N, C-alpha and C positions, 0 to 999 in steps of 0.2 A: 618559317616557321609558321604554319596554320594555326588557326584558331578552333578549338575543340568543344564538342559540345556534349553534356552529359546526358547520355541516353534516358534517363530519369525522366529528365524533364521533356521531352519527347513523347513518353508514354504516359504520363499523367492525363486523366481526362479519357483515356482512350481504353489501355488496358491495365492502368494502375491508378489507385486512388491517392488522393493526398495525405500525407501523414499527419498534418494539424487541419481538423474541420471544426471551423468557428467562425463567426461573422463578428465585428466590433466597429465601432465608431473611430474615425480617423485618428482622434487623439490617442486612443489605447491601442492600435494598432503594434506600434513599437515596443510597448512595455509587453504586451502578449507574446510577441513572436522572441524576445529575451527570456521570459518566464516559460515559454516551451524549451529551448536552448537550454537553461538551467536545467529544468525538470529532467531533460534527456542526459545531460552530462552527469547529473548527480546519480540518476536511475542505471546509467551505462557502468560506472565507476563502483557504484554499491553492488550491483548484482552481476559483476563481472564473471563469477563463476557460472551464472547461469546461460550463458552463450546467448546474449540477447540480439536477435537479427533486426527488430524493427520495435520503434513507439509510436503507436499511433494517440493523438491527442484530442478528444470532441470537448467542446465548451457549449454551455448555455449559460443563461444569466444567474443561474443559482449554484451549478456545480461543474468540475472538472472529471471527466472520464479518461482514463488512461489503459490502453490494450498494451500489453508488453508480449512480444512473440517471441519466444525463447526455446533453446535445444534442450536444454535441461532444467525443466522446472522442478521446483522443491519447495513446497510450502508447507508449514507446520502452523495449523492454528489451534490455540488454546487459551484457557482462561487465564494463565499465568505461565510464565517461565520456570524451567525448574532448576534455574541458575545455571552452574558451569556445566551442567552435563548436557543441557538444550544450547548453551554457548557454543560449546566444543561439538556438538554434532551439527550445527549449522555452519560451524566454520569448515568441517570435515568433509561434509556431504553438498557444499554449496546451497543450503536449504536457508528458507527465511521462517520465522516465528511471527505470527500475526496475532492479534488481540482484536477483540471487538470494542468499540467505545463502551462505556457505561451506560447501559439502558437500552443496547440494541441487539440483545441475545434473541428478543422476541422477532425482530427484523430476521435475523440469519434463519430461525428455524422454520419460519415462512416459506423461506425459498428454496427449502429442499425439498427435490421431485422425487426421489428414490433413495433408499438406503441400500446399498449394494451388500455390504458385509460390515459386521462389527467383531474385531478381535479382542482377545485378552480378556472378555467379561467379567471373569472371575476377578479382576481387579476391581468392579464397583462400576457403576454407571459414569462418573467424571472422568474416570482414568482409562475406559474403553476406547479403542481406536475405531473410530467410525470411517467407513469409506462411503461416499455419498455422491448422489449428482444432484447438482443444483442449478438454478435458474440465473438470477444474480446475486453475487454475493459482496456484500458490503454494507456499512462501511469497515474497512478494517485498519490497522494500525500497526507497521512494521515495529515490533517490539526488539528483535534481534536481527541484525542484517547476517548476509550471506559471508561476512568475515568474524562472525561471533560477537559483534559488538552490540551492547545491550543499552538501547536507548533509553528506559527506564532508569536503570542504573546508574548510566553516566547523567541523568537530568535530575537525581532524586532530589539535592538542594535545591535547585532552582524551582521544580515544581512545587516543594513543601514552600518555599518562600512567597511564591505567589499564592498558594494557598491559604497560608496567612494572613498576606495582605488583604485577600479577597473576605476573609470570616471577618478582619476587625472593619472593613467597610461596610458589610452587610450587618454586623452587629451594632453600627452607629446608626442605622435605619430603622433597624429592627430590634426592640428592647428586651423580646421574650426570648430571644436566642441567648444561651449562654455558652 
């Protein structure tokens, strides 16, 4: 039985690039490889319906950039989910619902290069469906995944407990907050 070589390994650096691009100290390399593996495993299982072909991970000292190449992209970005209707639509069409973390709407607005079209304007500005070309878009939080699971609803109790503990801790140090 002969030994086989994966052709991808022969092509890296010639006609293909690495799927992970980063440098790290020797003691961190193993942890980062495991973290990359876990990121890929989670994204492939969560976004299975999107038909993910490749996941590229780039790192620098401050952030991780993940590029997902998929055959059925579907992303809904909004200020908040519409509960069951949004969850059902994400599950039915294999889309994900994303929100911007608090305070990042201005960052998002500055990255819009062109507004292609706006539909359903009669519903008002917040509910209008905007089709835009953007430069770099983020940071985003996936609030509802392609299986219709709502991150915020599933973790609401945990988030509120953390918030209450944080408020208690802050109130100890700052007396004028009630």
